[in-house]
N, C-alpha and C positions, 0 to 999 in steps of 0.2 A: 504494500500500500504506500503510495507516494506521500511524502511529508515535505513541507517547505524547508529548504536548507538554511534560509536566513530569515530573520525577523523583518517584516514589512514596516518601514519607518512611518511616523505620523504624517510627514509631508507627502510621502509616496501614496499613502492611503487616501489622503484628501485629494491629491491630484487624480487618482483613479476614480474617486466618487464625484468628481466635479460635474459629470454628465448626468447625475441623478436628480438634478434640480428640477422642480416643477415649472412648466411653461405656463405663461399667462394665456387663458382662453380668449380667443378673438370673438367679439360680438359684431353682428351685422344688424342692419335695420330691416324690419319687416317691410316689404314694398307696399303692403296694404294699410297697416295701422301705424307704421313708423316707430314701433317699440323695439328695443334691443332683443335679439334672439341669437341662439347659437347657430352656427352654419350647418346646413344640410339637415335641418329639423323643422317640423311644423311649428307655426307660431302658437304659443299657449293662449294668447289673448284673442285672436280672431280665427284660428284654426286653418289658416291658409298655408299652402306649400307649393311653390312654383306656379303661382297664379291661379290655383284652384283650391276649393275647400275640401280638406281631407278629414277634418275633425269637426263635429257639430259642437259648438260652444254655446252653453246657455248663458244669456246675458243676465245681468243683475235685475233688470226690469222683469224678465220672464219669471225669475225666482220669486220676486216680490208679489207678482200677480197670482202666482200659484199658491203662495202662502195665504194671501188675502182670501182667495177662493176657498181654500181649505178651512179657514176660520169661520166662514159663513155657513 
């Protein structure tokens, strides 16, 4: 079984691990509602992706109307 022949120094260890840093995620603007979204994902606010609706998003007005109807 192979074992390291010499101790890895602190500086050598840090140099090796320098590529492990997290990268900042890039945000794009939704072409429909102009809110920031991650690239290549459907918008959480309007449900559109590449110019067409892929997710049905209930608006806050729909939720309020449904709640009022339920109370009556």
